C-alpha positions in Angstrom: -1.6 -7.0 8.8 -1.6 -8.5 5.4 -2.2 -6.3 2.4 -3.3 -8.2 -0.6 -5.2 -7.0 -3.7 -5.3 -4.4 -6.4 -3.7 -1.0 -5.9 -7.1 0.5 -5.1 -7.8 -2.2 -2.5 -4.4 -1.6 -0.9 -5.1 2.2 -0.8 -8.5 1.7 0.7 -7.1 -0.6 3.4 -4.4 1.9 4.3 -6.9 4.8 4.4 -9.3 2.6 6.5 -6.6 2.0 9.1 -5.7 5.6 9.1 -9.3 6.5 9.9 -9.6 3.8 12.6 -6.2 4.2 14.3 -4.9 7.6 13.1 -1.8 5.9 11.6 0.3 8.5 9.8 3.0 6.0 8.6 2.8 2.5 7.1 5.7 0.2 6.9 5.3 -2.5 4.2 7.4 -5.6 3.9 7.3 -8.0 1.0 8.3 -11.7 1.2 10.3 -12.7 -1.8 10.4 -16.4 -1.0 9.4 -18.2 -4.2 8.2 -15.1 -5.9 9.7 -14.3 -9.4 11.9 -11.2 -9.3 9.8 -9.5 -12.1 6.6 -10.0 -9.9 8.4 -8.6 -6.8 9.6 -5.6 -8.8 6.1 -5.1 -10.3 4.7 -5.0 -6.8 7.1 -2.3 -5.8 6.3 -0.3 -9.0 2.6 -0.5 -8.2 3.1 0.8 -4.7 5.1 3.8 -6.0 3.1 4.6 -9.1 -0.5 3.7 -8.1 -0.9 3.5 -4.3 1.3 6.3 -3.1 -0.2 8.9 -5.5 -3.7 7.9 -4.4 -2.7 8.3 -0.7 -1.1 11.7 -1.3 -4.2 12.9 -3.1 -6.4 12.1 -0.1 -7.1 15.2 2.2 -5.5 14.9 5.6 -8.0 13.9 8.2 -6.0 14.2 11.4 
């Protein structure tokens, strides 16, 4: 799976997979080859400050 897009798009994709497959955990890996460190760190920050809170706010469906 490739997750690319805004925090809202990433959240929607994770929730969609949860609905389809019942996944309760998601492991994400970021490739840093050629990516500036500030961009890499910004991606991690967005996952923690935007995506995770949205996922936690969703009611459990399984």
